[in-house]
C-alpha positions as CSV (number, residue, x, y, z in Angstrom):
1,M,-43.1,41.4,-28.4
2,A,-41.2,39.3,-25.9
3,N,-38.3,41.0,-24.1
4,T,-35.9,38.5,-25.7
5,V,-35.8,35.1,-27.4
6,S,-37.0,32.1,-25.5
7,W,-34.1,29.9,-26.3
8,R,-31.3,32.1,-24.8
9,P,-28.7,30.2,-22.9
10,K,-28.2,30.9,-19.2
11,A,-25.5,33.3,-18.4
12,S,-23.8,30.7,-16.2
13,E,-23.4,28.4,-19.1
14,I,-21.4,30.9,-21.2
15,P,-17.7,31.1,-20.3
16,T,-15.9,34.4,-19.5
17,D,-12.9,33.5,-21.7
18,P,-12.0,35.1,-25.0
19,G,-13.5,33.3,-28.0
20,V,-15.5,33.3,-31.2
21,Y,-19.2,32.7,-31.5
22,R,-21.5,31.7,-34.3
23,W,-25.3,32.3,-34.6
24,R,-27.2,29.7,-36.6
25,D,-30.7,29.7,-38.0
26,E,-33.3,26.9,-38.0
27,A,-31.6,25.1,-40.9
28,G,-28.2,25.3,-39.2
29,R,-26.8,28.0,-41.5
30,V,-24.3,30.3,-39.9
31,L,-25.8,33.8,-39.7
32,Y,-23.1,35.7,-38.0
33,V,-19.6,35.2,-36.6
34,G,-18.1,37.4,-34.0
35,K,-15.3,37.5,-31.4
36,A,-15.2,38.7,-27.8
37,K,-12.7,39.2,-25.1
38,N,-15.3,38.0,-22.7
39,L,-17.9,35.7,-24.3
40,R,-20.4,36.0,-21.5
41,A,-20.4,39.8,-21.5
42,R,-20.6,40.1,-25.3
43,L,-23.4,37.5,-25.8
44,S,-25.4,39.1,-23.0
45,N,-25.6,42.2,-25.0
46,Y,-27.5,40.3,-27.8
47,F,-30.0,39.1,-25.3
48,A,-31.0,42.5,-24.0
49,P,-34.6,43.5,-24.4
50,L,-35.4,43.3,-28.1
51,P,-36.8,46.9,-28.5
52,T,-33.4,48.3,-27.3
53,L,-31.4,46.4,-30.0
54,H,-30.4,47.9,-33.3
55,E,-32.8,46.9,-36.1
56,R,-30.2,44.8,-37.9
57,T,-29.1,43.1,-34.7
58,R,-32.7,42.5,-33.6
59,R,-33.5,40.9,-37.0
60,M,-30.4,38.6,-36.7
61,V,-31.4,37.6,-33.1
62,L,-35.0,36.8,-34.2
63,T,-33.8,34.8,-37.2
64,A,-31.4,32.7,-35.2
65,R,-32.3,29.6,-33.3
66,S,-29.0,28.9,-31.5
67,V,-25.6,30.3,-30.7
68,E,-22.4,28.4,-30.4
69,W,-19.0,29.5,-29.0
70,T,-15.4,28.3,-29.1
71,T,-12.9,29.6,-26.5
72,V,-9.3,30.4,-27.4
73,G,-6.3,31.6,-25.5
74,S,-6.1,35.3,-26.4
75,E,-7.9,38.1,-28.3
76,I,-5.4,37.7,-31.2
77,E,-6.4,34.1,-31.6
78,A,-10.1,35.0,-31.4
79,L,-9.6,37.6,-34.2
80,Q,-7.7,35.2,-36.4
81,L,-10.3,32.4,-35.9
82,E,-13.1,34.9,-36.6
83,Y,-11.4,35.8,-39.9
84,T,-11.1,32.1,-40.8
85,W,-14.8,31.3,-40.2
86,I,-16.0,34.4,-41.9
87,K,-14.1,33.3,-45.0
88,E,-15.4,29.7,-44.5
89,F,-19.1,30.3,-43.9
90,D,-19.7,33.7,-45.5
91,P,-22.4,34.7,-42.9
92,P,-25.1,37.0,-44.3
93,F,-24.9,39.3,-41.2
94,N,-21.2,39.8,-41.3
95,V,-19.2,42.4,-43.1
96,K,-18.1,41.0,-46.5
97,F,-14.4,40.4,-47.1
98,R,-14.1,40.3,-50.8
99,D,-10.6,38.8,-51.0
100,D,-7.5,38.0,-49.0
101,K,-6.4,41.6,-49.0
102,S,-8.6,42.2,-45.9
103,Y,-5.7,41.1,-43.7
104,P,-2.0,42.0,-44.0
105,Y,0.8,39.4,-44.5
106,M,4.5,39.3,-44.0
107,A,6.2,38.5,-47.3
108,I,9.8,37.6,-48.1
109,T,10.5,38.1,-51.8
110,L,12.7,35.0,-52.3
111,G,12.5,35.4,-56.0
112,E,14.7,38.6,-56.0
113,E,18.5,38.8,-56.0
114,S,18.4,40.2,-52.5
115,P,15.2,39.1,-50.8
116,R,13.3,41.8,-48.9
117,V,10.9,41.4,-46.0
118,M,7.8,43.6,-46.3
119,V,4.2,44.1,-45.3
120,T,1.6,43.4,-48.0
121,R,-2.0,42.5,-48.7
122,N,-1.1,41.1,-52.2
123,R,-0.8,37.3,-52.2
124,K,0.4,37.1,-55.8
125,I,4.0,38.3,-55.6
126,K,6.0,35.8,-57.6
127,G,8.4,33.7,-55.6
128,A,7.4,35.2,-52.3
129,K,7.1,33.4,-49.0
130,Y,4.1,34.5,-46.9
131,F,3.5,34.4,-43.2
132,G,0.1,35.4,-41.7
133,P,-2.5,36.7,-42.0
134,Y,-2.0,39.1,-39.1
135,P,-4.9,40.7,-37.3
136,K,-3.5,44.3,-37.6
137,I,-0.9,45.9,-39.7
138,W,1.1,47.0,-36.7
139,A,1.4,43.4,-35.6
140,V,3.3,42.6,-38.8
141,H,5.6,45.6,-38.3
142,D,6.2,44.7,-34.7
143,T,7.2,41.1,-35.8
144,I,9.5,42.4,-38.5
145,D,11.2,44.9,-36.1
146,L,11.8,42.0,-33.7
147,M,13.1,39.6,-36.3
148,I,15.6,41.9,-37.9
149,K,17.3,42.4,-34.6
150,V,18.3,38.8,-34.8
151,F,18.3,38.2,-38.6
152,P,19.2,41.6,-40.2
153,I,17.9,41.3,-43.8
154,R,16.8,43.8,-46.3
155,T,13.8,46.0,-45.6
156,C,14.3,49.0,-48.0
157,S,12.3,49.6,-51.2
158,D,13.5,48.4,-54.6
159,S,14.4,52.0,-55.7
160,S,16.5,52.6,-52.5
161,Y,18.2,49.2,-53.1
162,K,19.1,50.0,-56.7
163,K,20.4,53.4,-55.9
164,A,22.6,52.1,-53.0
165,M,24.1,49.3,-55.1
166,Q,24.9,51.8,-58.0
167,T,26.4,54.5,-55.8
168,G,28.1,52.3,-53.2
169,K,26.5,54.3,-50.4
170,P,24.3,52.7,-47.8
171,C,20.5,53.1,-48.2
172,F,18.8,55.3,-45.7
173,P,17.2,52.5,-43.6
174,G,20.7,50.9,-43.6
175,Q,22.2,54.0,-42.2
176,I,19.9,54.0,-39.2
177,G,20.2,50.2,-38.6
178,K,16.8,49.3,-40.0
179,C,18.0,47.4,-43.1
180,G,20.6,44.6,-43.2
181,G,20.7,43.9,-46.9
182,P,23.7,44.2,-49.3
183,C,22.6,47.8,-49.8
184,S,23.8,48.5,-46.3
185,Q,27.3,47.7,-47.4
186,K,27.8,45.4,-44.5
187,V,27.2,42.0,-46.1
188,T,27.6,40.4,-49.5
189,I,24.7,39.1,-51.5
190,A,25.6,35.5,-50.6
191,E,25.9,36.2,-46.9
192,H,22.6,38.0,-47.0
193,R,20.9,35.1,-48.7
194,A,22.1,32.8,-45.9
195,I,20.6,35.2,-43.3
196,V,17.3,35.3,-45.2
197,E,17.2,31.5,-45.1
198,Q,17.6,31.5,-41.4
199,F,14.9,34.1,-41.1
200,V,12.5,32.0,-43.1
201,R,13.4,28.8,-41.3
202,F,12.7,30.3,-37.9
203,M,9.4,31.9,-39.0
204,S,8.4,28.5,-40.5
205,S,9.3,26.3,-37.5
206,Y,9.7,28.6,-34.5
207,D,12.6,26.4,-33.4
208,R,13.6,27.3,-29.9
209,R,17.1,25.9,-30.4
210,V,18.0,29.2,-31.9
211,I,17.1,30.9,-28.6
212,T,19.1,28.3,-26.7
213,E,22.2,29.0,-28.9
214,L,21.8,32.7,-28.3
215,R,21.6,32.2,-24.6
216,Q,24.8,30.1,-24.7
217,R,26.6,32.9,-26.6
218,M,25.3,35.4,-24.1
219,A,26.7,33.4,-21.2
220,A,30.0,32.9,-22.9
221,S,30.3,36.6,-23.7
222,A,29.5,37.5,-20.1
223,D,32.1,35.1,-18.8
224,A,34.6,36.7,-21.1
225,M,33.6,40.1,-19.8
226,Q,32.3,41.2,-23.2
227,Y,29.3,42.8,-21.7
228,E,28.2,44.8,-24.7
229,Q,28.1,41.7,-26.9
230,A,26.3,39.8,-24.1
231,A,23.7,42.6,-24.0
232,R,23.1,42.3,-27.8
233,Y,22.5,38.6,-27.4
234,R,20.2,39.3,-24.5
235,D,18.2,41.7,-26.7
236,Q,18.1,39.1,-29.5
237,V,16.8,36.5,-27.1
238,G,14.1,38.9,-25.9
239,A,13.1,39.6,-29.5
240,L,12.7,36.0,-30.4
241,E,10.8,35.2,-27.2
242,A,8.4,38.0,-28.1
243,V,7.9,36.6,-31.6
244,L,7.1,33.2,-30.1
245,E,4.2,34.7,-28.2
246,K,2.0,34.0,-31.2
247,S,-1.3,32.5,-32.0
248,A,-2.1,28.9,-31.5
249,V,-4.9,29.1,-34.0
250,V,-3.1,29.6,-37.3
251,L,-0.5,27.0,-38.2
252,R,1.9,26.8,-41.2
253,D,0.4,26.9,-44.6
254,S,1.4,23.3,-45.3
255,V,-0.3,21.9,-42.3
256,D,-3.2,19.6,-43.0
257,L,-4.5,17.8,-39.9
258,D,-7.4,17.0,-37.6
259,L,-6.8,17.6,-33.9
260,F,-8.9,16.0,-31.2
261,G,-9.4,17.4,-27.7
262,V,-11.0,15.2,-25.0
263,A,-12.3,16.0,-21.5
264,E,-13.8,13.1,-19.6
265,D,-15.1,11.8,-16.3
266,E,-16.4,8.4,-15.3
267,L,-19.6,8.6,-17.3
268,A,-19.2,10.9,-20.2
269,A,-16.6,12.5,-22.5
270,A,-16.7,15.7,-24.5
271,V,-14.8,15.8,-27.8
272,Q,-13.7,18.8,-29.8
273,L,-12.4,18.3,-33.3
274,F,-10.4,21.1,-34.9
275,S,-10.0,20.5,-38.7
276,V,-6.9,22.4,-40.0
277,R,-6.5,22.7,-43.8
278,G,-3.8,24.7,-45.3
279,G,-2.7,26.0,-41.9
280,R,-6.1,27.4,-41.0
281,I,-8.8,26.1,-38.7
282,R,-11.6,25.3,-41.2
283,G,-14.0,23.8,-38.8
284,V,-14.7,23.0,-35.2
285,R,-17.0,20.2,-34.2
286,G,-18.0,19.1,-30.7
287,W,-20.0,16.2,-29.3
288,V,-20.5,14.3,-26.1
289,V,-20.0,10.5,-25.7
290,D,-21.6,8.5,-23.0
291,K,-19.1,6.0,-21.6
292,E,-20.9,2.7,-21.2
293,L,-17.8,1.1,-19.7
294,D,-14.9,2.3,-17.6
295,I,-12.3,2.5,-20.5
296,S,-8.9,4.1,-20.7
297,T,-8.3,7.4,-22.5
298,G,-6.4,5.5,-25.3
299,D,-9.4,3.2,-25.9
300,L,-11.7,6.1,-25.9
301,V,-9.6,7.9,-28.4
302,E,-9.6,4.8,-30.7
303,Q,-13.4,4.7,-30.6
304,I,-13.7,8.4,-31.3
305,V,-11.3,8.3,-34.3
306,Q,-13.0,5.2,-35.8
307,G,-16.4,6.7,-35.4
308,Q,-15.2,9.9,-37.1
309,Y,-13.6,8.4,-40.2
310,A,-15.6,5.2,-40.6
311,T,-18.0,6.8,-43.1
312,S,-15.8,9.8,-44.2
313,D,-13.3,10.0,-46.9
314,D,-11.9,13.3,-45.7
315,V,-9.0,11.9,-43.8
316,P,-6.1,14.4,-43.4
317,R,-2.4,13.7,-43.6
318,E,-2.1,13.8,-39.8
319,V,-4.4,13.1,-37.0
320,V,-3.4,14.5,-33.6
321,V,-4.9,12.9,-30.5
322,P,-4.4,13.5,-26.7
323,E,-3.2,10.0,-26.1
324,L,-2.2,7.1,-28.4
325,P,-4.2,3.8,-28.0
326,E,-2.3,0.6,-27.4
327,D,-2.8,-0.5,-31.0
328,A,-1.8,2.8,-32.5
329,D,0.0,1.2,-35.5
330,A,-3.0,-0.7,-36.5
331,L,-5.2,2.4,-36.2
332,Q,-2.7,4.4,-38.2
333,Q,-2.7,1.8,-41.0
334,W,-6.5,1.8,-41.0
335,L,-6.5,5.6,-41.4
336,S,-4.0,5.3,-44.3
337,E,-6.3,2.9,-46.0
338,R,-9.3,5.2,-45.5
339,R,-7.2,7.9,-47.2
340,G,-6.6,5.8,-50.3
341,G,-3.2,4.4,-49.2
342,R,-1.5,7.8,-49.3
343,G,-0.5,7.5,-45.6
344,T,-1.8,9.2,-42.5
345,K,0.3,9.9,-39.4
346,L,-1.3,9.4,-36.0
347,S,0.5,11.4,-33.3
348,T,0.2,13.4,-30.1
349,A,1.1,17.1,-29.7
350,Q,4.4,17.4,-27.9
351,R,5.5,21.0,-28.4
352,G,5.1,24.1,-30.6
353,D,2.0,25.1,-32.5
354,R,0.3,21.7,-32.3
355,A,0.7,21.7,-28.5
356,G,-0.8,25.1,-28.3
357,L,-3.7,24.1,-30.5
358,A,-4.2,20.9,-28.4
359,R,-4.5,23.0,-25.3
360,T,-7.1,25.1,-26.9
361,A,-9.1,22.0,-28.0
362,A,-8.8,20.5,-24.5
363,Q,-10.0,23.8,-23.0
364,N,-13.1,23.8,-25.3
365,A,-13.7,20.1,-24.5
366,A,-13.7,20.8,-20.8
367,Q,-16.1,23.7,-21.2
368,A,-18.4,21.5,-23.3
369,L,-18.4,18.7,-20.7
370,M,-19.2,21.2,-17.9
371,L,-22.0,22.6,-20.0
372,Y,-23.3,19.2,-20.7
373,K,-23.4,18.2,-17.1
374,T,-24.9,21.5,-16.0
375,K,-27.8,21.1,-18.5
376,R,-28.4,17.5,-17.4
377,S,-28.6,18.6,-13.8
378,A,-30.7,21.7,-14.4
379,D,-33.5,20.2,-16.4
380,Y,-36.5,19.6,-14.1
381,T,-37.9,16.7,-16.1
382,T,-34.5,15.0,-16.2
383,R,-34.1,15.4,-12.4
384,S,-37.6,14.1,-11.7
385,A,-36.9,11.0,-13.8
386,A,-33.6,10.5,-12.1
387,L,-35.2,10.6,-8.6
388,A,-37.9,8.2,-9.7
389,D,-35.3,5.8,-11.1
390,I,-33.3,6.0,-7.8
391,Q,-36.5,5.2,-5.9
392,D,-37.2,2.1,-8.1
393,A,-33.6,0.9,-8.1
394,L,-33.2,1.1,-4.3
395,G,-36.7,-0.2,-3.5
396,M,-37.7,3.0,-1.7
397,T,-41.3,3.9,-0.9
398,E,-40.9,7.5,-2.0
399,A,-38.6,9.5,-4.2
400,P,-35.5,10.8,-2.4
401,L,-36.3,14.5,-2.5
402,R,-33.6,15.2,0.1
403,M,-30.3,13.2,-0.2
404,E,-27.3,13.6,2.0
405,C,-23.9,12.2,1.0
406,Y,-20.9,11.6,3.3
407,D,-17.2,11.3,2.4
408,I,-14.1,10.6,4.5
409,S,-10.7,12.2,3.5
410,H,-7.4,11.8,5.3
411,L,-3.7,12.0,4.7
412,Q,-2.0,8.7,5.5
413,G,-4.3,8.2,8.4
414,T,-3.8,11.7,9.8
415,N,-5.8,14.9,9.6
416,V,-9.0,12.9,9.1
417,V,-12.0,15.0,8.1
418,A,-15.4,14.3,6.6
419,S,-18.0,16.1,4.6
420,M,-21.8,16.1,4.3
421,V,-23.4,17.6,1.2
422,V,-27.2,18.0,0.7
423,F,-29.2,17.7,-2.5
424,E,-32.8,18.7,-2.6
425,D,-34.9,18.0,-5.6
426,G,-31.7,17.0,-7.4
427,L,-30.0,20.3,-6.8
428,P,-27.3,21.2,-4.2
429,R,-28.2,23.0,-1.0
430,K,-24.8,24.5,-0.1
431,D,-26.2,26.4,2.8
432,Q,-26.8,23.1,4.5
433,Y,-23.4,21.5,3.9
434,R,-21.5,20.4,6.9
435,R,-17.8,19.7,7.7
436,Y,-16.6,17.3,10.4
437,T,-13.2,16.9,12.1
438,I,-12.5,13.4,13.4
439,A,-10.0,13.5,16.3
440,E,-9.4,9.8,16.7
441,T,-10.2,6.9,14.5
442,T,-9.0,3.4,13.7
443,D,-9.9,3.2,10.0
444,D,-12.3,4.5,7.4
445,T,-15.2,2.5,8.5
446,D,-14.8,3.8,12.1
447,S,-14.6,7.3,10.7
448,M,-17.9,6.8,8.8
449,Y,-19.5,5.4,11.9
450,Q,-18.5,8.4,14.0
451,V,-19.7,10.9,11.4
452,L,-23.1,9.2,11.0
453,S,-23.5,8.9,14.7
454,R,-22.9,12.6,15.2
455,R,-25.3,13.4,12.3
456,L,-28.1,11.1,13.5
457,A,-27.9,12.4,17.0
458,R,-29.1,15.8,15.7
459,L,-31.5,14.4,13.1
460,D,-34.5,16.3,14.4
461,E,-32.8,19.3,16.0
462,D,-34.2,22.7,15.1
463,A,-31.2,24.9,16.0
464,T,-29.9,27.8,14.1
465,V,-26.3,28.0,12.8
466,P,-24.1,30.4,14.8
467,D,-23.4,33.7,13.1
468,V,-19.6,33.2,13.1
469,P,-18.9,29.5,12.8
470,D,-15.5,27.9,13.5
471,A,-13.7,27.1,10.2
472,T,-12.9,23.6,11.3
473,S,-15.9,22.5,13.5
474,D,-19.0,20.6,12.7
475,D,-20.9,23.8,12.4
476,V,-19.3,25.2,9.2
477,V,-21.6,25.8,6.3
478,E,-21.1,27.3,2.9
479,G,-23.2,30.4,3.1
480,T,-23.7,33.4,5.4
481,K,-27.4,33.3,6.0
482,P,-28.7,31.6,9.1
483,T,-30.7,28.4,8.3
484,K,-32.5,25.7,10.1
485,R,-30.1,22.9,11.1
486,F,-31.1,19.3,10.3
487,A,-34.8,20.2,10.5
488,Y,-35.6,18.4,7.2
489,R,-35.2,14.6,7.5
490,P,-33.5,13.1,4.4
491,Q,-35.1,10.2,2.5
492,L,-31.7,8.8,1.4
493,L,-28.2,8.7,2.9
494,I,-25.3,8.1,0.5
495,V,-21.8,7.1,1.7
496,D,-18.8,7.1,-0.6
497,G,-17.4,3.6,-0.6
498,G,-18.4,-0.1,-0.8
499,Q,-19.9,-2.6,1.5
500,P,-17.6,-1.9,4.6
501,Q,-18.6,1.8,4.7
502,V,-22.3,0.9,4.2
503,Q,-22.2,-1.6,7.1
504,A,-20.5,1.0,9.3
505,A,-23.2,3.6,8.5
506,K,-25.9,0.9,9.1
507,R,-24.5,0.2,12.5
508,A,-24.8,4.0,13.4
509,M,-28.4,4.1,12.1
510,D,-29.4,1.0,14.2
511,E,-27.8,2.4,17.3
512,A,-29.7,5.7,16.7
513,G,-32.9,3.9,16.2
514,V,-33.3,5.3,12.6
515,H,-35.1,2.8,10.4
516,D,-37.1,5.0,8.1
517,I,-34.2,6.4,6.0
518,A,-32.7,4.5,3.1
519,L,-29.0,3.9,2.9
520,V,-26.7,3.2,-0.1
521,G,-23.0,3.3,-0.9
522,I,-21.4,4.1,-4.2
523,A,-18.1,2.3,-5.0
524,K,-15.7,3.8,-7.4
525,R,-14.5,1.0,-9.6
526,L,-17.7,0.1,-11.4
527,E,-19.9,2.8,-9.9
528,E,-21.9,0.1,-8.3
529,L,-24.4,0.8,-5.5
530,W,-24.4,-1.2,-2.3
531,L,-27.4,-1.7,0.0
532,P,-26.9,-2.6,3.6
533,D,-28.8,-5.9,3.6
534,D,-27.8,-7.2,0.2
535,D,-24.8,-9.4,-0.6
536,F,-24.6,-8.2,-4.2
537,P,-24.4,-4.6,-5.6
538,V,-26.9,-2.8,-7.8
539,I,-25.3,-1.9,-11.1
540,M,-27.3,0.7,-13.0
541,P,-26.9,1.6,-16.7
542,R,-23.9,3.9,-17.0
543,N,-25.8,6.3,-19.1
544,S,-28.7,6.6,-16.7
545,E,-29.7,9.9,-15.3
546,A,-30.1,8.3,-11.8
547,L,-26.4,7.1,-11.7
548,F,-25.3,10.5,-13.1
549,L,-27.1,12.3,-10.2
550,I,-25.6,10.0,-7.5
551,Q,-22.2,10.4,-9.0
552,R,-22.5,14.1,-9.0
553,I,-23.5,14.1,-5.3
554,R,-20.5,11.8,-4.5
555,D,-18.1,14.1,-6.4
556,E,-19.4,17.1,-4.6
557,A,-18.9,15.5,-1.2
558,H,-15.4,14.6,-2.1
559,R,-14.7,18.2,-3.3
560,F,-16.1,19.6,0.0
561,A,-14.0,17.2,2.1
562,I,-10.8,18.0,0.3
563,T,-11.4,21.7,0.6
564,H,-11.9,21.3,4.4
565,Q,-8.7,19.3,4.7
566,R,-6.7,21.9,2.9
567,T,-7.9,24.6,5.2
568,R,-6.9,22.6,8.2
569,R,-3.5,21.7,6.8
570,K,-2.6,25.3,6.2
571,R,-3.6,26.2,9.7
572,D,-2.0,23.3,11.6
573,V,1.7,24.2,11.6
574,R,1.1,27.9,11.7
575,S,-1.1,27.5,14.8
576,Q,1.6,25.6,16.6
577,L,4.3,28.1,15.7
578,S,2.1,31.1,16.5
579,E,1.8,29.8,20.1
580,I,5.5,30.6,20.7
581,P,6.0,34.0,22.3
582,G,7.7,36.4,19.9
583,L,6.5,34.6,16.7
584,G,3.8,36.5,14.8
585,P,2.3,35.7,11.4
586,S,5.1,37.6,9.5
587,R,7.9,35.7,11.3
588,V,6.1,32.4,10.9
589,N,5.9,33.1,7.1
590,A,9.5,34.1,7.1
591,L,10.5,30.7,8.8
592,L,8.5,28.6,6.3
593,K,9.8,30.6,3.4
594,H,13.4,30.3,4.5
595,F,13.4,26.6,5.0
596,G,11.0,25.7,2.3
597,S,9.1,22.9,4.1
598,V,8.1,21.9,7.6
599,A,10.4,18.8,7.4
600,R,13.4,21.0,6.9
601,L,12.3,23.4,9.6
602,R,11.9,20.5,12.0
603,D,15.4,19.2,11.2
604,A,17.1,22.6,11.6
605,T,19.1,23.5,14.7
606,A,18.5,26.5,16.9
607,E,21.5,28.2,15.3
608,Q,20.1,27.7,11.8
609,I,16.7,29.0,12.8
610,A,18.3,32.0,14.4
611,E,19.8,33.0,11.0
612,V,16.3,34.0,9.9
613,N,15.8,37.7,10.0
614,G,13.8,38.7,13.1
615,V,14.3,35.4,15.0
616,G,16.6,35.5,18.0
617,P,18.4,32.7,19.8
618,T,15.7,32.4,22.5
619,T,12.9,32.3,20.0
620,A,14.8,29.8,17.9
621,A,15.3,27.5,20.9
622,A,11.5,27.7,21.6
623,V,10.8,26.7,18.0
624,V,13.0,23.7,18.3
625,D,11.3,22.6,21.5
626,K,7.8,23.2,20.1
627,L,8.4,21.2,17.0
628,A,10.1,18.4,19.0
629,Q,6.9,18.0,21.0
630,A,4.6,17.8,18.0
631,P,4.1,14.4,16.3
632,R,6.1,14.2,13.1
633,S,3.2,12.6,11.2
634,A,1.0,15.6,12.0
635,L,3.6,18.1,10.8
636,T,4.2,16.1,7.6
637,A,0.5,15.9,7.0
638,S,0.1,19.6,7.4
639,A,2.8,20.1,4.7
640,A,1.6,17.7,2.1
641,S,-0.8,18.1,-0.8
642,P,-4.2,16.3,-0.7
643,T,-5.9,14.3,-3.2
644,S,-7.9,11.2,-2.7
645,A,-6.3,7.8,-2.5
646,A,-6.6,4.5,-0.8
647,S,-7.4,3.8,2.9
648,P,-4.9,4.6,5.6
649,T,-3.9,0.9,5.9
650,E,-3.1,0.7,2.2
651,A,-1.0,3.9,1.9
652,T,2.3,2.1,2.3
653,G,5.1,3.1,0.0
654,T,4.0,6.7,-0.1
655,T,5.2,9.7,1.9
656,S,3.0,12.6,0.9
657,S,0.0,11.5,-1.1
658,P,-3.3,11.8,0.8
659,V,-5.8,9.0,0.9
660,H,-9.5,8.9,0.4
661,A,-11.9,6.5,1.9
662,D,-13.3,4.5,-1.0
663,A,-13.4,0.8,-0.2
664,S,-14.8,-0.2,-3.5
665,V,-16.0,-3.8,-3.5
666,R,-15.4,-5.5,-6.8
667,A,-18.2,-7.3,-8.6
668,D,-16.9,-10.2,-10.7
669,A,-19.3,-10.1,-13.6
670,S,-19.3,-8.9,-17.2
671,V,-20.7,-5.4,-17.8
672,R,-22.1,-4.9,-21.2
673,A,-22.6,-1.8,-23.4
674,D,-25.9,-0.8,-21.7
675,G,-24.4,-1.0,-18.3
676,S,-26.9,-3.7,-17.1
677,V,-25.8,-7.3,-16.3
678,R,-27.3,-10.5,-15.0
679,A,-25.7,-12.9,-12.5
680,D,-24.6,-15.1,-15.4
681,G,-23.2,-12.1,-17.4
682,S,-26.1,-11.8,-19.8
683,V,-27.4,-8.4,-20.8
684,R,-30.5,-6.8,-19.4
685,A,-32.0,-3.6,-20.8
686,D,-34.4,-2.8,-18.0
687,G,-32.4,-1.2,-15.3
688,P,-30.3,-2.4,-12.3
689,V,-29.7,-6.0,-11.2
690,R,-27.8,-7.8,-8.5
691,V,-24.3,-9.2,-9.2
692,P,-22.8,-12.3,-7.4
693,D,-19.3,-13.4,-6.6
694,V,-18.4,-10.5,-4.3
695,T,-15.3,-10.3,-2.1
696,D,-15.4,-8.1,1.0
697,D,-11.7,-7.1,0.6
698,G,-12.0,-5.6,-2.9
699,P,-9.5,-3.1,-4.2
700,Q,-9.5,0.6,-3.3
701,R,-8.4,3.0,-6.0
702,P,-6.9,6.5,-5.8
703,L,-9.0,9.3,-7.1
């Protein structure tokens, strides 16, 4: 007997978030539904050596052929979703819940003269309004205790109510402040009915305007020095805030909608569809879409919705999407027609329960996209095919078993850094990553030339990495083990950018006498590939594994460059201040915290700086002198937040957004659904082709 089943997912593929999982057999039937605070830890228990498992668990694992999971925001959400799916799928390996009494509800007996709030498992009380189900009975009691602090309504039993109304004496719960009905002798029946309606309205809508009004009353009472009344309002606000910390999984009983969550990148999008019927999530479906063209999120949403309902008559009353397409009205009319003319609303989630559920769907979509990309990269056959396709597309004599990718990142022309990432056999070699700091440069192409020149000068060196590398020097690697430096010549160099960056890299290779290594650039706009000696780019099918691999390398180089730049930025201004005698790390932190930004610190006078605790007049004067000597652009750069954007020369009109070297050269040709084009715009199905009508000054886009 094998130690475990052969199809088990990798531990790295399973998220550590709370969620619900489903085991399925060969026919797709759900065998078991479970919940976990940590999905990875829980599912790992099932894949322990089979002889160590309980007999029933071992039988379920051997019967199953796959396991799926859905992440949620909390353990309570996981429990409620587990309950929903157990009722929906009736899994044979789950404990059987015979009826809805398995979970408790909050009920308000609106059919009575004086409605009462109570905990019950009976869903057949005439005229009652139900809220729930709740995962535990104490959760219902806690909610009721919080609600009656704000909306004091009746909680006592029928016998206590009748006795109190007959004798004129308050019921016992009313005497201790736990019942606010007419039996407490504090309100009339009509007044109590009005409070009950407020109670039900808040529980149905969770309208935060109630909290806003209470906060206003609290402030007014405090201004009037009525502090006891203000304290009561404060407690009521806290009670309602606690009630609002509720599940995003279960909506109101009347809700009937489909909610889409989408996570996307340039080549693919993961979709999660949550089907809510009667306020419960009745199903979750996920799939991945290969993006043939670079389309907007709105257009992608339109295609997803049309694909979902084109052959289905199960169109709900409302469809919630992450972003409305441009022709949302037409799409909404089409949905209404698919529903038989009864009307369907197309909307986005703005607030409340829908927004919470939308966040959960988006979280699951992001997890699905990550898993999809990981599986594509991890499959050996897929990687081998991708490397072979790259070889054919670029006209190489051998497959690029080792590829190096270079990226330039800067902040409005300052703080210029570069990164080199290494992929071997289609997988990252993080121990051989390198970071570069560029002291002086004229533009992005000059930066690329400098980096490639420094790299190629050490192409065949066989030196070891120092044990303690400088965090901002060329010698930094991700990893702690010593490794051979640049001892393995790459077959392919990739630069992030278009034809200008490729020509700069080619110039560095020619000067270094390197002619046996292939060179290519990947531009952002159409994900086209630029070769140094070609006037037209190579455009590969957007769903090809080869383009996916090159894109992943480019994204990894960009991530590594940005990480390096952030490290330098954090150190720049602190390094300058720490050179001042009398300023240690704690006082530097105090200065930055006091003024909030480097710009404000620079504009401050010595007297203002001396107001900071621990900084005297002499030290304050030294700070002013030091900051006056430093270039303003460097200090501004060290305070800004980096992302990628256009080249330094195109960063006009901005003050703090970093820029990224990506001189994408635009190809003026039509790209069809399979990603392949001819010079005349006609479609090819057999891989990459050259595209004419190229301008060297094409647009650069922010990342």
